[in-house]
C-alpha positions as CSV (number, residue, x, y, z in Angstrom):
1,M,-7.5,13.3,8.2
2,G,-5.7,11.2,10.8
3,R,-2.2,11.4,12.1
4,I,0.8,10.9,9.9
5,L,3.1,7.9,10.6
6,L,6.8,8.5,10.1
7,L,8.5,5.1,10.0
8,V,12.2,5.0,10.7
9,E,13.8,1.6,9.7
10,L,17.1,0.7,11.4
11,K,18.6,-1.5,8.8
12,G,20.7,-4.5,9.8
13,G,19.3,-5.5,13.2
14,N,19.8,-2.9,16.0
15,D,21.3,-4.2,19.2
16,G,18.5,-3.5,21.7
17,L,20.5,-4.4,24.8
18,N,23.0,-1.7,24.1
19,T,20.2,0.8,23.2
20,L,17.9,0.3,26.1
21,V,20.5,-1.1,28.6
22,P,19.4,-3.4,31.5
23,Y,22.0,-1.9,33.7
24,G,20.3,-3.2,36.9
25,D,20.8,-6.8,35.9
26,A,24.2,-8.3,36.9
27,R,23.9,-10.9,34.1
28,Y,24.2,-8.1,31.5
29,R,27.9,-7.6,32.5
30,E,28.5,-11.4,32.7
31,L,27.2,-11.9,29.2
32,R,28.9,-8.8,27.7
33,P,32.1,-8.3,29.7
34,A,33.8,-6.2,27.0
35,L,30.8,-5.0,25.0
36,G,28.4,-4.0,27.8
37,V,27.8,-0.3,28.2
38,A,29.5,1.0,31.3
39,R,27.1,2.0,34.1
40,E,28.3,5.7,34.0
41,R,27.4,5.8,30.4
42,V,23.7,4.8,31.0
43,L,21.0,7.4,31.3
44,P,18.6,5.8,33.8
45,L,14.9,5.7,33.0
46,D,14.0,3.6,36.1
47,E,16.0,1.4,38.5
48,R,16.3,-1.4,35.9
49,V,16.9,0.1,32.4
50,G,18.4,3.2,30.8
51,L,19.4,4.6,27.5
52,H,22.9,4.6,26.0
53,D,24.3,8.0,26.6
54,K,24.6,8.6,22.8
55,L,20.8,8.9,22.9
56,E,21.0,11.9,25.3
57,P,19.4,14.3,22.8
58,L,16.2,12.3,23.2
59,M,16.0,12.9,27.0
60,E,14.2,16.2,26.4
61,S,11.4,14.3,24.7
62,W,11.5,11.6,27.5
63,K,11.1,14.3,30.2
64,A,8.3,16.0,28.2
65,R,6.5,12.6,28.2
66,D,6.1,12.4,24.4
67,F,8.6,9.5,24.0
68,A,7.4,5.9,24.5
69,I,9.7,2.9,24.6
70,L,8.2,-0.5,23.8
71,Q,10.3,-3.2,25.4
72,G,11.0,-6.7,24.1
73,V,9.2,-6.4,20.7
74,G,9.4,-9.5,18.5
75,Y,7.4,-12.4,17.2
76,P,7.1,-16.2,17.7
77,N,9.5,-18.5,16.0
78,P,11.9,-15.7,15.0
79,N,13.8,-15.8,11.7
80,R,17.4,-14.6,11.8
81,S,17.7,-13.9,8.1
82,H,17.9,-10.2,7.3
83,F,15.8,-10.5,4.1
84,R,13.2,-12.8,5.6
85,S,12.8,-11.1,9.0
86,I,12.4,-7.6,7.6
87,E,9.8,-9.1,5.2
88,I,7.9,-10.5,8.2
89,W,7.9,-7.1,9.8
90,D,7.0,-5.1,6.7
91,T,4.1,-7.4,5.8
92,A,2.9,-8.2,9.4
93,S,3.1,-11.9,8.6
94,A,3.6,-14.9,10.8
95,S,7.1,-16.4,10.5
96,S,5.6,-19.3,8.6
97,Q,3.6,-17.1,6.3
98,T,4.5,-15.2,3.1
99,L,2.5,-12.1,2.2
100,S,3.1,-9.7,-0.7
101,E,1.4,-6.6,0.6
102,G,2.8,-4.2,3.2
103,W,1.2,-3.9,6.6
104,I,0.0,-0.3,6.0
105,A,-1.5,-1.3,2.7
106,Q,-3.3,-4.2,4.5
107,A,-4.6,-1.8,7.1
108,F,-6.4,0.2,4.4
109,Q,-8.0,-2.7,2.6
110,G,-11.6,-2.0,2.4
111,A,-11.1,1.5,3.9
112,A,-11.0,4.6,1.8
113,P,-7.9,6.7,2.3
114,P,-8.4,10.3,3.2
115,K,-9.9,12.2,0.2
116,A,-7.6,15.2,0.6
117,A,-4.6,13.1,-0.3
118,A,-3.4,12.9,-3.9
119,V,-0.8,10.5,-2.7
120,D,-1.1,8.2,0.3
121,A,2.5,7.6,1.3
122,I,6.1,8.8,0.5
123,V,9.2,6.6,0.9
124,V,12.4,8.6,1.3
125,D,14.4,5.3,1.1
126,T,14.8,2.2,-1.0
127,N,12.5,-0.2,0.9
128,A,8.9,0.6,0.2
129,L,7.4,-2.8,1.2
130,P,5.4,-1.6,4.2
131,L,3.6,0.8,1.9
132,T,3.2,-1.5,-1.1
133,G,-0.2,-2.7,-2.2
134,P,-3.1,-1.9,-4.4
135,A,-4.9,0.1,-1.6
136,L,-2.1,2.7,-1.5
137,R,-0.6,5.3,-3.9
138,T,3.0,5.4,-2.9
139,I,5.8,7.7,-4.2
140,V,9.4,6.8,-3.7
141,M,11.9,9.7,-3.6
142,Q,15.4,9.2,-2.3
143,D,16.3,12.9,-2.3
144,A,14.5,16.1,-3.0
145,E,16.6,17.3,-6.0
146,S,16.4,14.1,-8.0
147,F,12.6,13.9,-7.3
148,L,12.1,17.5,-8.4
149,R,13.9,16.8,-11.7
150,Q,11.9,13.6,-12.2
151,A,8.6,15.4,-11.5
152,D,9.6,18.0,-14.1
153,R,10.3,15.3,-16.7
154,M,6.9,13.7,-15.9
155,R,5.2,17.0,-16.8
156,E,7.0,17.2,-20.1
157,Q,6.1,13.6,-21.2
158,G,3.0,13.0,-23.3
159,G,0.3,10.5,-22.3
160,A,0.6,6.9,-23.4
161,V,-2.2,5.2,-25.3
162,D,-4.0,2.2,-23.9
163,G,-4.8,0.5,-27.2
164,G,-8.2,-0.6,-25.9
165,N,-6.6,-2.8,-23.2
166,P,-8.7,-2.3,-19.9
167,A,-5.9,-3.5,-17.6
168,L,-3.4,-1.2,-19.3
169,R,-6.0,1.6,-19.2
170,H,-6.2,1.2,-15.4
171,L,-2.4,1.2,-15.0
172,L,-2.1,4.3,-17.1
173,A,-4.9,6.0,-15.1
174,V,-3.1,5.2,-11.8
175,Q,0.2,6.4,-13.3
176,K,-1.4,9.6,-14.5
177,E,-2.8,10.2,-11.0
178,I,0.7,9.6,-9.4
179,N,2.3,11.9,-12.0
180,A,-0.2,14.6,-11.1
181,A,0.5,14.0,-7.4
182,A,4.2,14.2,-8.0
183,A,3.7,17.6,-9.7
184,G,1.8,18.8,-6.7
185,L,4.5,17.6,-4.4
186,R,7.1,19.3,-6.5
187,D,5.3,22.6,-6.1
188,K,4.8,22.2,-2.4
189,L,8.4,21.2,-1.8
190,R,9.7,24.2,-3.7
191,A,7.5,26.5,-1.6
192,A,8.3,24.8,1.7
193,P,10.4,26.8,4.1
194,A,13.7,25.4,5.3
195,P,13.5,23.6,8.7
196,A,14.0,25.9,11.7
197,H,16.7,23.6,13.1
198,A,19.3,22.3,10.6
199,Y,19.9,18.6,10.1
200,S,23.3,17.1,9.6
201,Q,23.9,16.6,5.9
202,D,26.8,14.2,6.6
203,N,24.5,11.2,6.8
204,G,21.6,9.8,4.9
205,L,19.2,10.0,7.8
206,G,19.7,13.8,8.3
207,R,19.0,14.4,4.6
208,Q,15.9,12.1,4.6
209,L,14.5,13.8,7.8
210,D,15.1,17.2,6.2
211,L,13.0,16.2,3.3
212,A,10.3,14.6,5.5
213,T,10.2,17.8,7.6
214,R,9.7,20.0,4.5
215,L,6.8,17.7,3.4
216,L,5.2,17.8,6.8
217,A,5.6,21.6,7.3
218,A,4.2,22.2,3.8
219,G,1.0,20.3,4.9
220,V,1.3,17.6,2.3
221,P,-1.7,15.4,3.1
222,V,-0.1,11.9,3.3
223,M,-0.8,9.1,5.8
224,A,2.8,7.8,6.1
225,I,6.4,8.7,5.3
226,K,9.3,6.3,5.6
227,V,13.0,6.9,6.2
228,A,15.9,4.7,7.1
229,L,19.3,4.5,8.7
230,G,21.6,1.6,7.8
231,G,24.7,-0.1,9.2
232,F,23.3,-1.9,12.3
233,D,24.7,-5.4,11.3
234,T,27.4,-5.2,13.9
235,H,29.1,-8.6,13.9
236,A,32.6,-7.3,14.7
237,N,34.0,-4.3,16.6
238,Q,30.5,-3.2,17.4
239,A,31.0,-0.5,20.0
240,P,32.2,2.4,17.9
241,T,29.9,1.7,15.0
242,H,26.8,1.3,17.2
243,E,27.6,4.4,19.2
244,R,28.0,6.5,16.0
245,L,24.7,5.2,14.7
246,L,22.8,5.9,17.9
247,G,24.3,9.4,17.9
248,I,23.0,10.0,14.4
249,L,19.6,8.6,15.2
250,A,19.2,10.7,18.4
251,A,20.4,13.9,16.8
252,G,18.1,13.4,13.9
253,L,15.0,12.6,15.9
254,A,15.7,15.4,18.4
255,A,16.0,17.9,15.5
256,L,12.8,16.5,13.9
257,R,10.9,17.0,17.2
258,K,12.1,20.6,17.5
259,N,11.2,21.3,13.8
260,L,7.7,19.8,14.0
261,I,7.0,21.7,17.2
262,A,8.1,24.9,15.5
263,A,6.0,24.1,12.5
264,G,2.9,23.3,14.6
265,R,2.9,19.7,13.4
266,W,4.2,17.7,16.3
267,N,0.7,16.6,17.5
268,D,-0.1,15.4,13.9
269,V,2.8,13.0,13.6
270,V,3.7,9.6,15.2
271,V,7.4,8.6,14.7
272,M,8.2,4.9,15.1
273,T,11.5,3.1,14.8
274,Y,11.8,-0.6,13.8
275,S,14.5,-3.1,12.9
276,E,14.4,-6.6,11.5
277,F,15.6,-8.1,14.8
278,G,17.8,-7.4,17.8
279,R,21.2,-9.0,18.5
280,R,22.3,-12.1,20.5
281,V,22.6,-11.6,24.2
282,R,26.2,-12.8,24.5
283,Q,28.9,-10.9,22.8
284,N,30.9,-12.9,20.2
285,A,34.6,-13.4,19.8
286,S,34.9,-10.5,17.4
287,G,33.8,-7.8,19.8
288,G,30.3,-7.8,18.2
289,T,26.9,-9.5,18.3
290,D,25.2,-11.9,16.0
291,H,21.6,-11.9,14.8
292,G,19.1,-12.2,17.6
293,T,15.4,-11.7,18.3
294,A,13.5,-9.2,20.4
295,A,14.5,-5.5,20.8
296,P,12.9,-2.2,21.8
297,Q,11.0,0.2,19.6
298,F,10.8,4.0,20.0
299,V,7.6,5.9,19.4
300,M,7.5,9.7,19.6
301,G,4.9,12.4,18.9
302,G,2.9,15.2,20.4
303,R,0.0,12.8,21.2
304,V,2.2,9.9,22.4
305,R,1.9,8.9,26.0
306,G,5.5,8.7,27.1
307,G,7.0,6.0,29.2
308,L,8.0,2.3,29.2
309,Y,5.6,-0.3,27.8
310,G,5.8,-4.1,27.8
311,A,8.2,-6.1,29.9
312,Q,11.9,-6.0,29.5
313,P,12.9,-9.6,28.5
314,S,14.7,-11.6,31.2
315,L,18.4,-12.3,30.8
316,A,17.9,-15.4,33.1
317,D,15.2,-16.9,30.8
318,L,16.6,-17.2,27.3
319,Q,15.6,-19.3,24.4
320,D,18.6,-20.8,22.5
321,G,20.7,-17.8,23.9
322,D,18.2,-15.2,22.7
323,L,15.7,-13.0,24.3
324,K,12.0,-14.0,24.5
325,H,9.8,-11.3,23.2
326,S,7.1,-9.8,25.5
327,V,5.2,-7.8,22.9
328,D,4.2,-9.1,19.4
329,F,5.1,-6.4,16.8
330,R,1.7,-6.9,15.2
331,S,0.1,-5.6,18.5
332,V,2.2,-2.4,18.0
333,F,0.9,-2.1,14.4
334,A,-2.7,-2.6,15.6
335,A,-2.2,0.2,18.1
336,V,-0.8,2.5,15.4
337,A,-3.5,1.7,12.9
338,Q,-6.1,2.6,15.5
339,G,-4.3,5.6,16.9
340,C,-3.3,7.1,13.6
341,W,-6.1,6.2,11.2
342,G,-9.0,4.9,13.3
343,L,-8.7,1.5,11.8
344,Q,-9.5,-1.7,13.8
345,R,-7.0,-4.3,12.6
346,D,-5.5,-7.4,14.3
347,F,-2.9,-8.3,11.6
348,G,-3.6,-12.0,12.1
349,L,-3.4,-12.0,15.9
350,R,-6.4,-13.6,17.7
351,Q,-6.2,-10.9,20.4
352,P,-3.7,-8.1,20.0
353,Q,-2.1,-6.9,23.2
354,R,-3.6,-3.6,24.3
355,L,-1.0,-0.9,24.2
356,D,-2.1,2.6,25.1
357,F,0.9,4.6,24.0
358,L,-1.2,6.8,21.7
359,A,-3.7,9.3,23.1
360,A,-7.0,9.8,21.4
């Protein structure tokens, strides 16, 4: 069985420039005179860029070299619609292309998922598109208690009759398999120990990561788990909202790392953040930022090669006031498919950029 991918969607379009701050570039202050992160609030990673100080809990991972930051991730001809851009990411499509299957489902087309898995993926969120497709058996559970109740009801229900319809017979067989997998998950979740380090129960991400940790610690054989944190559409009065969200993200991921190390699972998991787009370079008149383009991605895990990857987009070379991407997100997905599951996939790119952030 390969590594397990834990996807963390940052919903709304995370402001990459106030996450990974180009503090060494004077243009940053010119373009964001009120919204720019003050130099004394930046945690330097090198002489050019640093993290917002609300991400300080992640510095332990950075120093341990199991935290990689991919700079300037985006795609050509970027779309600034929330709905369309997240669809592009989730299906690994070109901006002019519409695909119905998620990128992880595409990765497993023609490849048999691990035999040990009764279910291939678990979504602890509302957006299951990256894991949607006929190649994957995906269960959606937004919280542990409601899932456990639902799994109990599945056990109590009798089997439906196919009426001689082959298509319906197939659907019922798949549903029966998923119901059986749900029952197995129910039993594993009930037996799973509580995480060694408590998550905040005041936000959705903490509760989702708590559930993900229980699944991972229980040894549930899945290929991917997805969680999400919303609220990143910061058009007005951005600073307090964005700082709060970065604090929630950092606290959650830092606790996740400690818990998976304690459970002996850190080497088996790759954590990856993503968002539909970054924000505009110049602050707007409402103390916020509008929909933009490229932004950084975080990747963490025991077999991650920590450090900075890709080139930080230049603030002196903008396209219509937006950052030019330096890494195509499909190259990131190709590296993950290879590093997690041993699958050679290009996701429509003629030659994906080589990104060595995952050790063999």
